[in-house]
C-alpha positions as CSV (number, residue, x, y, z in Angstrom):
1,M,114.5,135.4,122.7
2,K,116.4,131.9,124.2
3,K,119.7,131.0,123.2
4,Y,120.6,127.6,122.8
5,T,124.0,125.5,123.1
6,S,125.1,123.4,120.7
7,S,123.7,120.0,122.2
8,E,120.7,121.9,122.8
9,A,120.3,122.8,118.9
10,A,121.1,119.4,118.2
11,S,119.2,117.4,120.2
12,S,115.7,120.0,118.9
13,E,116.5,119.2,115.5
14,D,117.6,115.2,116.2
15,S,113.4,114.8,117.7
16,E,112.1,117.1,114.8
17,S,113.5,115.1,112.1
18,A,112.5,111.8,113.9
19,A,109.1,113.0,114.0
20,C,108.7,113.8,109.7
21,R,111.1,111.3,109.0
22,F,109.4,108.8,106.4
23,E,108.6,105.4,107.3
24,I,109.1,102.5,104.3
25,K,106.0,99.7,105.0
26,A,102.8,99.4,103.6
27,Y,100.3,102.1,102.8
28,L,96.9,102.2,101.1
29,K,97.6,104.1,97.3
30,S,96.1,107.2,98.5
31,D,97.0,107.4,101.9
32,L,100.6,107.4,100.0
33,A,99.4,109.6,96.9
34,L,98.4,112.3,100.0
35,L,102.2,112.5,101.5
36,Y,103.7,113.4,98.0
37,F,100.6,115.9,97.2
38,P,99.1,117.0,100.7
39,C,97.2,120.0,98.6
40,L,95.1,117.8,97.0
41,S,92.1,115.5,97.7
42,A,93.1,111.8,97.9
43,E,91.6,110.9,94.4
44,A,93.7,113.8,92.3
45,A,96.4,112.7,94.5
46,F,95.9,109.3,93.5
47,R,95.7,109.9,89.9
48,K,98.8,112.6,89.7
49,L,100.7,109.4,91.5
50,R,99.5,107.4,88.6
51,R,100.4,109.5,86.4
52,W,104.3,110.0,87.9
53,V,104.2,106.1,88.3
54,N,103.0,106.0,84.1
55,F,105.3,108.6,82.6
56,N,108.0,106.6,84.0
57,P,108.0,103.2,81.8
58,S,111.2,101.7,84.8
59,L,109.5,102.6,87.6
60,H,106.3,101.3,86.2
61,H,107.9,98.2,85.5
62,E,110.1,98.1,88.9
63,L,106.9,98.6,90.7
64,Y,104.7,96.0,90.0
65,E,106.8,93.0,88.4
66,G,106.8,91.4,92.2
67,P,103.2,89.6,93.1
68,E,101.6,92.4,93.9
69,G,99.0,93.4,91.6
70,K,97.6,97.0,90.0
71,N,94.4,96.8,91.4
72,D,95.0,96.3,94.8
73,Q,94.5,98.6,96.9
74,I,97.8,99.2,99.1
75,F,101.3,99.8,98.0
76,S,103.4,96.9,99.9
77,K,106.8,98.2,102.2
78,R,108.7,96.8,98.7
79,Q,106.3,98.8,96.4
80,V,106.9,102.2,98.5
81,A,110.8,101.0,98.9
82,V,110.7,101.4,94.8
83,L,108.8,104.1,94.6
84,V,111.3,106.2,97.2
85,K,114.2,105.1,95.0
86,Y,112.8,106.7,92.4
87,L,111.0,110.1,93.2
88,D,112.8,110.3,96.9
89,E,110.9,110.4,100.3
90,P,107.3,112.4,100.5
């Protein structure tokens, strides 16, 4: 078993957290839903995410108060930031 010095352990943790860090950018709705629900199919994950959004009226209002439409196939960077604000990072 290898023992790590504190600086090696810190750099190892930094590289792992950097690799797993969620980026706020535009996502296809199905891709973002899969990040929240990786064990479901894309369709089922999207339906579940849509239910979560519809269940929270303030999230729903803030998500769709901008220029983006409900029927767009992507969540804009602004919408992803709103989702992260309410639901936390996937």
